[in-house]
C-alpha positions in Angstrom: 117.3 -25.1 164.4 118.5 -22.1 164.8 122.0 -22.1 164.0 123.0 -19.4 167.4 120.9 -22.2 169.7 124.3 -23.4 170.5 126.5 -20.6 170.9 124.2 -18.7 173.9 123.2 -22.2 175.4 127.3 -22.6 175.6 127.2 -18.8 177.0 124.2 -19.7 179.6 126.6 -21.9 180.9 129.6 -20.6 181.2 128.2 -17.5 182.7 126.6 -20.2 185.4 129.7 -21.8 185.5 131.6 -18.2 186.1 129.0 -17.0 188.6 129.6 -20.1 191.1 132.8 -20.1 191.2 131.3 -17.3 193.7 134.6 -15.0 194.0 137.3 -18.3 193.4 139.8 -18.1 190.3 139.2 -19.6 187.4 141.5 -21.9 185.3 141.8 -24.5 182.4 138.8 -23.0 181.1 138.9 -24.6 177.9 140.4 -28.2 178.3 136.7 -28.5 181.0 134.6 -27.2 178.4 136.1 -29.3 175.6 135.9 -32.2 178.2 132.3 -31.8 178.5 131.7 -31.1 174.8 133.9 -33.2 172.4 132.5 -37.1 174.2 128.6 -36.1 173.6 129.0 -34.5 170.5 131.2 -38.1 169.9 128.3 -40.4 170.6 125.6 -38.4 169.1 127.1 -38.2 165.2 128.0 -42.0 166.4 124.8 -43.5 167.5 122.9 -41.0 164.9 125.0 -43.5 161.8 124.6 -46.4 163.7 128.4 -46.6 164.9 129.9 -46.0 161.4 133.1 -44.3 161.6 133.9 -43.3 158.1 130.4 -40.9 159.1 130.7 -39.9 161.6 134.9 -38.9 161.0 133.4 -37.3 157.5 130.4 -36.1 159.4 132.8 -34.4 162.7 135.5 -32.7 160.0 137.9 -35.0 161.5 140.5 -37.7 160.1 139.2 -41.7 161.5 142.4 -42.7 163.0 142.1 -39.0 165.3 138.6 -40.6 165.5 139.6 -44.1 166.7 141.6 -42.3 169.4 139.2 -40.3 171.2 136.7 -43.8 171.1 138.5 -45.1 173.3 139.5 -41.9 174.8 135.9 -41.2 176.1 135.3 -45.2 176.5 132.8 -44.5 173.4 
């Protein structure tokens, strides 16, 4: 995978989002993006490691306790 694929995809989606605002003022974009991306990323990694939370937390670079909270938050 080309490391520029993900940023290009995010840029394209953000450009589309702002185009669709059609003059409306944007607000809370960072939170919106994180709420969309974070659960998908966590779910993908959990499935990759057969729900081994220790391994998933290592891959994600987050504390296992934080991962557990996010699993509960996103109902994963």
